Gaussian input, Z-matrix of N, CA and C with variables (Angstrom, degrees):
# hf/3-21g

backbone

0 1
 N
 C     1     B1
 C     2     B2     1     A1
 N     3     B3     2     A2     1     D1
 C     4     B4     3     A3     2     D2
 C     5     B5     4     A4     3     D3
 N     6     B6     5     A5     4     D4
 C     7     B7     6     A6     5     D5
 C     8     B8     7     A7     6     D6
 N     9     B9     8     A8     7     D7
 C    10    B10     9     A9     8     D8
 C    11    B11    10    A10     9     D9
 N    12    B12    11    A11    10    D10
 C    13    B13    12    A12    11    D11
 C    14    B14    13    A13    12    D12
 N    15    B15    14    A14    13    D13
 C    16    B16    15    A15    14    D14
 C    17    B17    16    A16    15    D15
 N    18    B18    17    A17    16    D16
 C    19    B19    18    A18    17    D17
 C    20    B20    19    A19    18    D18
 N    21    B21    20    A20    19    D19
 C    22    B22    21    A21    20    D20
 C    23    B23    22    A22    21    D21
 N    24    B24    23    A23    22    D22
 C    25    B25    24    A24    23    D23
 C    26    B26    25    A25    24    D24
 N    27    B27    26    A26    25    D25
 C    28    B28    27    A27    26    D26
 C    29    B29    28    A28    27    D27
 N    30    B30    29    A29    28    D28
 C    31    B31    30    A30    29    D29
 C    32    B32    31    A31    30    D30
 N    33    B33    32    A32    31    D31
 C    34    B34    33    A33    32    D32
 C    35    B35    34    A34    33    D33
 N    36    B36    35    A35    34    D34
 C    37    B37    36    A36    35    D35
 C    38    B38    37    A37    36    D36
 N    39    B39    38    A38    37    D37
 C    40    B40    39    A39    38    D38
 C    41    B41    40    A40    39    D39
 N    42    B42    41    A41    40    D40
 C    43    B43    42    A42    41    D41
 C    44    B44    43    A43    42    D42
 N    45    B45    44    A44    43    D43
 C    46    B46    45    A45    44    D44
 C    47    B47    46    A46    45    D45
 N    48    B48    47    A47    46    D46
 C    49    B49    48    A48    47    D47
 C    50    B50    49    A49    48    D48
 N    51    B51    50    A50    49    D49
 C    52    B52    51    A51    50    D50
 C    53    B53    52    A52    51    D51
 N    54    B54    53    A53    52    D52
 C    55    B55    54    A54    53    D53
 C    56    B56    55    A55    54    D54
 N    57    B57    56    A56    55    D55
 C    58    B58    57    A57    56    D56
 C    59    B59    58    A58    57    D57
 N    60    B60    59    A59    58    D58
 C    61    B61    60    A60    59    D59
 C    62    B62    61    A61    60    D60
 N    63    B63    62    A62    61    D61
 C    64    B64    63    A63    62    D62
 C    65    B65    64    A64    63    D63
 N    66    B66    65    A65    64    D64
 C    67    B67    66    A66    65    D65
 C    68    B68    67    A67    66    D66
 N    69    B69    68    A68    67    D67
 C    70    B70    69    A69    68    D68
 C    71    B71    70    A70    69    D69
 N    72    B72    71    A71    70    D70
 C    73    B73    72    A72    71    D71
 C    74    B74    73    A73    72    D72
 N    75    B75    74    A74    73    D73
 C    76    B76    75    A75    74    D74
 C    77    B77    76    A76    75    D75
 N    78    B78    77    A77    76    D76
 C    79    B79    78    A78    77    D77
 C    80    B80    79    A79    78    D78
 N    81    B81    80    A80    79    D79
 C    82    B82    81    A81    80    D80
 C    83    B83    82    A82    81    D81
 N    84    B84    83    A83    82    D82
 C    85    B85    84    A84    83    D83
 C    86    B86    85    A85    84    D84
 N    87    B87    86    A86    85    D85
 C    88    B88    87    A87    86    D86
 C    89    B89    88    A88    87    D87
 N    90    B90    89    A89    88    D88
 C    91    B91    90    A90    89    D89
 C    92    B92    91    A91    90    D90
 N    93    B93    92    A92    91    D91
 C    94    B94    93    A93    92    D92
 C    95    B95    94    A94    93    D93
 N    96    B96    95    A95    94    D94
 C    97    B97    96    A96    95    D95
 C    98    B98    97    A97    96    D96
 N    99    B99    98    A98    97    D97
 C   100   B100    99    A99    98    D98
 C   101   B101   100   A100    99    D99
 N   102   B102   101   A101   100   D100
 C   103   B103   102   A102   101   D101
 C   104   B104   103   A103   102   D102
 N   105   B105   104   A104   103   D103
 C   106   B106   105   A105   104   D104
 C   107   B107   106   A106   105   D105
 N   108   B108   107   A107   106   D106
 C   109   B109   108   A108   107   D107
 C   110   B110   109   A109   108   D108
 N   111   B111   110   A110   109   D109
 C   112   B112   111   A111   110   D110
 C   113   B113   112   A112   111   D111
 N   114   B114   113   A113   112   D112
 C   115   B115   114   A114   113   D113
 C   116   B116   115   A115   114   D114
 N   117   B117   116   A116   115   D115
 C   118   B118   117   A117   116   D116
 C   119   B119   118   A118   117   D117
 N   120   B120   119   A119   118   D118
 C   121   B121   120   A120   119   D119
 C   122   B122   121   A121   120   D120
 N   123   B123   122   A122   121   D121
 C   124   B124   123   A123   122   D122
 C   125   B125   124   A124   123   D123
 N   126   B126   125   A125   124   D124
 C   127   B127   126   A126   125   D125
 C   128   B128   127   A127   126   D126
 N   129   B129   128   A128   127   D127
 C   130   B130   129   A129   128   D128
 C   131   B131   130   A130   129   D129
 N   132   B132   131   A131   130   D130
 C   133   B133   132   A132   131   D131
 C   134   B134   133   A133   132   D132
 N   135   B135   134   A134   133   D133
 C   136   B136   135   A135   134   D134
 C   137   B137   136   A136   135   D135
 N   138   B138   137   A137   136   D136
 C   139   B139   138   A138   137   D137
 C   140   B140   139   A139   138   D138
 N   141   B141   140   A140   139   D139
 C   142   B142   141   A141   140   D140
 C   143   B143   142   A142   141   D141
 N   144   B144   143   A143   142   D142
 C   145   B145   144   A144   143   D143
 C   146   B146   145   A145   144   D144
 N   147   B147   146   A146   145   D145
 C   148   B148   147   A147   146   D146
 C   149   B149   148   A148   147   D147
 N   150   B150   149   A149   148   D148
 C   151   B151   150   A150   149   D149
 C   152   B152   151   A151   150   D150
 N   153   B153   152   A152   151   D151
 C   154   B154   153   A153   152   D152
 C   155   B155   154   A154   153   D153
 N   156   B156   155   A155   154   D154
 C   157   B157   156   A156   155   D155
 C   158   B158   157   A157   156   D156
 N   159   B159   158   A158   157   D157
 C   160   B160   159   A159   158   D158
 C   161   B161   160   A160   159   D159
 N   162   B162   161   A161   160   D160
 C   163   B163   162   A162   161   D161
 C   164   B164   163   A163   162   D162
 N   165   B165   164   A164   163   D163
 C   166   B166   165   A165   164   D164
 C   167   B167   166   A166   165   D165
 N   168   B168   167   A167   166   D166
 C   169   B169   168   A168   167   D167
 C   170   B170   169   A169   168   D168
 N   171   B171   170   A170   169   D169
 C   172   B172   171   A171   170   D170
 C   173   B173   172   A172   171   D171
 N   174   B174   173   A173   172   D172
 C   175   B175   174   A174   173   D173
 C   176   B176   175   A175   174   D174
 N   177   B177   176   A176   175   D175
 C   178   B178   177   A177   176   D176
 C   179   B179   178   A178   177   D177
 N   180   B180   179   A179   178   D178
 C   181   B181   180   A180   179   D179
 C   182   B182   181   A181   180   D180
 N   183   B183   182   A182   181   D181
 C   184   B184   183   A183   182   D182
 C   185   B185   184   A184   183   D183
 N   186   B186   185   A185   184   D184
 C   187   B187   186   A186   185   D185
 C   188   B188   187   A187   186   D186
 N   189   B189   188   A188   187   D187
 C   190   B190   189   A189   188   D188
 C   191   B191   190   A190   189   D189
 N   192   B192   191   A191   190   D190
 C   193   B193   192   A192   191   D191
 C   194   B194   193   A193   192   D192
 N   195   B195   194   A194   193   D193
 C   196   B196   195   A195   194   D194
 C   197   B197   196   A196   195   D195
 N   198   B198   197   A197   196   D196
 C   199   B199   198   A198   197   D197
 C   200   B200   199   A199   198   D198
 N   201   B201   200   A200   199   D199
 C   202   B202   201   A201   200   D200
 C   203   B203   202   A202   201   D201
 N   204   B204   203   A203   202   D202
 C   205   B205   204   A204   203   D203
 C   206   B206   205   A205   204   D204
 N   207   B207   206   A206   205   D205
 C   208   B208   207   A207   206   D206
 C   209   B209   208   A208   207   D207
 N   210   B210   209   A209   208   D208
 C   211   B211   210   A210   209   D209
 C   212   B212   211   A211   210   D210
 N   213   B213   212   A212   211   D211
 C   214   B214   213   A213   212   D212
 C   215   B215   214   A214   213   D213
 N   216   B216   215   A215   214   D214
 C   217   B217   216   A216   215   D215
 C   218   B218   217   A217   216   D216

   B1=1.4397
   B2=1.5231
   B3=1.3157
   B4=1.4530
   B5=1.5198
   B6=1.3298
   B7=1.4568
   B8=1.5233
   B9=1.3224
   B10=1.4618
   B11=1.5338
   B12=1.3218
   B13=1.4657
   B14=1.5319
   B15=1.3225
   B16=1.4678
   B17=1.5345
   B18=1.3374
   B19=1.4629
   B20=1.5337
   B21=1.3248
   B22=1.4714
   B23=1.5247
   B24=1.3353
   B25=1.4617
   B26=1.5289
   B27=1.3296
   B28=1.4730
   B29=1.5300
   B30=1.3426
   B31=1.4649
   B32=1.5211
   B33=1.3188
   B34=1.4639
   B35=1.5278
   B36=1.3328
   B37=1.4652
   B38=1.5261
   B39=1.3294
   B40=1.4690
   B41=1.5219
   B42=1.3182
   B43=1.4625
   B44=1.5288
   B45=1.3268
   B46=1.4566
   B47=1.5327
   B48=1.3304
   B49=1.4564
   B50=1.5319
   B51=1.3383
   B52=1.4576
   B53=1.5291
   B54=1.3239
   B55=1.4648
   B56=1.5322
   B57=1.3231
   B58=1.4643
   B59=1.5217
   B60=1.3131
   B61=1.4593
   B62=1.5242
   B63=1.3193
   B64=1.4670
   B65=1.5241
   B66=1.3118
   B67=1.4683
   B68=1.5266
   B69=1.3407
   B70=1.4687
   B71=1.5276
   B72=1.3302
   B73=1.4679
   B74=1.5268
   B75=1.3231
   B76=1.4685
   B77=1.5289
   B78=1.3515
   B79=1.4574
   B80=1.5173
   B81=1.3343
   B82=1.4678
   B83=1.5343
   B84=1.3492
   B85=1.4692
   B86=1.5330
   B87=1.3318
   B88=1.4629
   B89=1.5190
   B90=1.3284
   B91=1.4556
   B92=1.5236
   B93=1.3163
   B94=1.4522
   B95=1.5208
   B96=1.3211
   B97=1.4513
   B98=1.5147
   B99=1.3272
   B100=1.4546
   B101=1.5234
   B102=1.3208
   B103=1.4558
   B104=1.5181
   B105=1.3059
   B106=1.4616
   B107=1.5295
   B108=1.3252
   B109=1.4611
   B110=1.5231
   B111=1.3133
   B112=1.4567
   B113=1.5225
   B114=1.3430
   B115=1.4636
   B116=1.5135
   B117=1.3098
   B118=1.4684
   B119=1.5288
   B120=1.3160
   B121=1.4593
   B122=1.5276
   B123=1.3224
   B124=1.4652
   B125=1.5258
   B126=1.3139
   B127=1.4696
   B128=1.5237
   B129=1.3419
   B130=1.4596
   B131=1.5290
   B132=1.3139
   B133=1.4632
   B134=1.5292
   B135=1.3337
   B136=1.4717
   B137=1.5298
   B138=1.3128
   B139=1.4689
   B140=1.5238
   B141=1.3384
   B142=1.4617
   B143=1.5204
   B144=1.3121
   B145=1.4566
   B146=1.5260
   B147=1.3195
   B148=1.4622
   B149=1.5211
   B150=1.3261
   B151=1.4635
   B152=1.5237
   B153=1.3145
   B154=1.4674
   B155=1.5143
   B156=1.3148
   B157=1.4685
   B158=1.5246
   B159=1.3016
   B160=1.4655
   B161=1.5235
   B162=1.3216
   B163=1.4634
   B164=1.5253
   B165=1.3314
   B166=1.4556
   B167=1.5258
   B168=1.3138
   B169=1.4549
   B170=1.5205
   B171=1.3231
   B172=1.4574
   B173=1.5262
   B174=1.3163
   B175=1.4699
   B176=1.5237
   B177=1.3210
   B178=1.4587
   B179=1.5340
   B180=1.3239
   B181=1.4697
   B182=1.5273
   B183=1.3140
   B184=1.4639
   B185=1.5216
   B186=1.3268
   B187=1.4575
   B188=1.5262
   B189=1.3104
   B190=1.4709
   B191=1.5141
   B192=1.3173
   B193=1.4575
   B194=1.5177
   B195=1.3168
   B196=1.4558
   B197=1.5260
   B198=1.3100
   B199=1.4730
   B200=1.5102
   B201=1.3247
   B202=1.4514
   B203=1.5162
   B204=1.3387
   B205=1.4679
   B206=1.5283
   B207=1.3064
   B208=1.4624
   B209=1.5189
   B210=1.3349
   B211=1.4597
   B212=1.5347
   B213=1.3092
   B214=1.4781
   B215=1.5235
   B216=1.3683
   B217=1.4652
   B218=1.4925
   A1=108.49
   A2=117.12
   A3=122.32
   A4=109.15
   A5=116.48
   A6=121.36
   A7=111.51
   A8=114.92
   A9=120.52
   A10=107.81
   A11=117.11
   A12=120.40
   A13=110.42
   A14=117.13
   A15=121.67
   A16=110.21
   A17=117.24
   A18=120.89
   A19=111.05
   A20=117.74
   A21=121.22
   A22=110.78
   A23=116.23
   A24=120.82
   A25=110.56
   A26=116.37
   A27=121.44
   A28=110.67
   A29=117.45
   A30=120.54
   A31=111.42
   A32=118.02
   A33=121.39
   A34=110.55
   A35=117.17
   A36=121.52
   A37=111.94
   A38=117.63
   A39=119.37
   A40=112.91
   A41=118.53
   A42=120.93
   A43=111.23
   A44=118.37
   A45=123.07
   A46=111.39
   A47=114.93
   A48=123.41
   A49=109.39
   A50=117.32
   A51=122.08
   A52=109.18
   A53=117.30
   A54=121.91
   A55=109.07
   A56=116.43
   A57=120.17
   A58=109.86
   A59=115.80
   A60=122.92
   A61=106.91
   A62=116.30
   A63=121.28
   A64=108.76
   A65=115.63
   A66=121.60
   A67=108.02
   A68=116.17
   A69=121.01
   A70=109.91
   A71=116.34
   A72=121.25
   A73=111.48
   A74=116.67
   A75=120.34
   A76=112.29
   A77=117.62
   A78=121.59
   A79=115.16
   A80=117.30
   A81=121.65
   A82=110.41
   A83=118.41
   A84=119.93
   A85=110.73
   A86=116.66
   A87=121.14
   A88=109.87
   A89=115.31
   A90=121.23
   A91=110.31
   A92=115.94
   A93=122.12
   A94=107.14
   A95=117.59
   A96=118.49
   A97=112.91
   A98=114.63
   A99=122.75
   A100=106.65
   A101=116.76
   A102=120.40
   A103=112.24
   A104=115.02
   A105=121.12
   A106=110.80
   A107=115.70
   A108=122.97
   A109=106.83
   A110=117.17
   A111=121.74
   A112=110.55
   A113=115.75
   A114=121.35
   A115=108.53
   A116=119.26
   A117=126.47
   A118=110.84
   A119=116.75
   A120=121.77
   A121=110.42
   A122=116.18
   A123=121.34
   A124=109.85
   A125=115.50
   A126=119.97
   A127=111.15
   A128=116.84
   A129=122.33
   A130=113.07
   A131=117.38
   A132=123.17
   A133=109.99
   A134=117.61
   A135=118.96
   A136=110.34
   A137=116.30
   A138=121.85
   A139=111.20
   A140=114.88
   A141=120.15
   A142=108.46
   A143=117.07
   A144=121.99
   A145=110.17
   A146=116.82
   A147=120.84
   A148=109.07
   A149=115.72
   A150=120.72
   A151=109.56
   A152=117.15
   A153=121.19
   A154=114.34
   A155=119.52
   A156=120.70
   A157=111.71
   A158=118.26
   A159=121.64
   A160=113.37
   A161=118.92
   A162=120.74
   A163=112.71
   A164=118.14
   A165=122.17
   A166=110.57
   A167=116.70
   A168=121.18
   A169=107.55
   A170=115.63
   A171=120.81
   A172=108.77
   A173=116.57
   A174=121.35
   A175=111.14
   A176=117.87
   A177=121.97
   A178=113.65
   A179=117.68
   A180=121.36
   A181=111.14
   A182=115.53
   A183=122.21
   A184=109.64
   A185=116.41
   A186=122.31
   A187=106.93
   A188=116.39
   A189=120.62
   A190=109.17
   A191=116.04
   A192=121.27
   A193=108.33
   A194=116.98
   A195=123.12
   A196=108.20
   A197=117.33
   A198=120.60
   A199=112.32
   A200=118.37
   A201=122.04
   A202=114.95
   A203=117.21
   A204=118.75
   A205=109.56
   A206=115.78
   A207=120.54
   A208=113.10
   A209=116.88
   A210=119.76
   A211=109.85
   A212=116.69
   A213=120.98
   A214=111.74
   A215=118.05
   A216=120.77
   A217=112.23
   D1=133.72
   D2=176.43
   D3=-100.69
   D4=144.36
   D5=-177.19
   D6=-83.71
   D7=143.63
   D8=172.94
   D9=-77.36
   D10=168.39
   D11=177.56
   D12=-60.94
   D13=-37.03
   D14=178.57
   D15=-64.01
   D16=-43.35
   D17=179.09
   D18=-66.74
   D19=-39.52
   D20=177.66
   D21=-60.05
   D22=-43.39
   D23=179.00
   D24=-62.97
   D25=-44.40
   D26=179.75
   D27=-60.73
   D28=-46.07
   D29=178.81
   D30=-61.52
   D31=-44.06
   D32=179.97
   D33=-59.77
   D34=-39.61
   D35=179.54
   D36=-67.87
   D37=-46.58
   D38=-174.17
   D39=-79.23
   D40=-18.69
   D41=178.23
   D42=-83.82
   D43=-9.24
   D44=-178.36
   D45=-73.13
   D46=165.44
   D47=176.78
   D48=-61.03
   D49=142.67
   D50=-176.89
   D51=-138.60
   D52=121.54
   D53=178.02
   D54=-142.79
   D55=136.12
   D56=175.67
   D57=-160.12
   D58=164.39
   D59=174.69
   D60=-99.93
   D61=125.76
   D62=177.52
   D63=-111.84
   D64=164.60
   D65=179.07
   D66=-117.33
   D67=126.67
   D68=179.17
   D69=-71.83
   D70=170.61
   D71=179.07
   D72=-61.04
   D73=-26.75
   D74=179.89
   D75=-88.94
   D76=2.32
   D77=177.42
   D78=92.18
   D79=4.38
   D80=-178.76
   D81=-84.31
   D82=125.11
   D83=177.64
   D84=-76.71
   D85=143.43
   D86=176.83
   D87=-146.49
   D88=153.54
   D89=-179.86
   D90=-82.81
   D91=137.88
   D92=178.47
   D93=-134.06
   D94=135.20
   D95=179.23
   D96=-172.60
   D97=161.32
   D98=178.76
   D99=-140.02
   D100=135.56
   D101=178.58
   D102=-71.22
   D103=164.12
   D104=179.57
   D105=-67.86
   D106=150.06
   D107=176.37
   D108=-116.61
   D109=136.77
   D110=179.87
   D111=-57.45
   D112=130.26
   D113=177.82
   D114=-134.37
   D115=125.04
   D116=-9.54
   D117=-69.79
   D118=165.26
   D119=-179.12
   D120=-55.92
   D121=141.27
   D122=179.20
   D123=-75.87
   D124=136.55
   D125=176.26
   D126=-91.53
   D127=-4.65
   D128=-179.52
   D129=-100.76
   D130=-1.92
   D131=-178.01
   D132=-120.30
   D133=160.53
   D134=175.56
   D135=-59.29
   D136=144.33
   D137=-178.08
   D138=-77.94
   D139=152.12
   D140=172.26
   D141=-74.21
   D142=161.23
   D143=178.37
   D144=-65.66
   D145=133.37
   D146=176.94
   D147=-85.37
   D148=143.38
   D149=179.02
   D150=-119.10
   D151=170.34
   D152=-172.49
   D153=-74.55
   D154=-11.32
   D155=-179.14
   D156=-97.07
   D157=31.78
   D158=-177.87
   D159=-63.53
   D160=-14.43
   D161=179.37
   D162=-79.45
   D163=-5.68
   D164=179.81
   D165=-104.95
   D166=162.02
   D167=174.06
   D168=-93.38
   D169=109.83
   D170=179.08
   D171=-148.66
   D172=174.26
   D173=179.60
   D174=-61.07
   D175=-25.23
   D176=-178.00
   D177=-86.44
   D178=-9.14
   D179=-178.17
   D180=-67.26
   D181=149.62
   D182=178.37
   D183=-102.73
   D184=137.61
   D185=176.09
   D186=-134.65
   D187=127.15
   D188=176.30
   D189=-122.60
   D190=148.90
   D191=177.99
   D192=-89.28
   D193=128.09
   D194=-179.58
   D195=-87.55
   D196=98.91
   D197=-178.92
   D198=-83.41
   D199=-3.01
   D200=-177.51
   D201=-94.05
   D202=7.95
   D203=180.00
   D204=-113.69
   D205=178.87
   D206=-179.88
   D207=-101.99
   D208=11.09
   D209=178.46
   D210=-74.69
   D211=147.49
   D212=-179.97
   D213=-70.45
   D214=-35.96
   D215=176.52
   D216=-151.58

């Protein structure tokens, strides 16, 4: 499956670094964050663990660039 421009934009956004301060139910502030994930996935590095929700667009989804075709992107 090839990604549309809209899907490419969504993946680039969700794979980026994420940090924010959240407030617990009791009113206590705490730090929440996730580091950036390589997008598209590197073919020269070990792969991340695949999970069962790969059919959805999420931070855990894998995207690889197909260099063996004639498509521009």
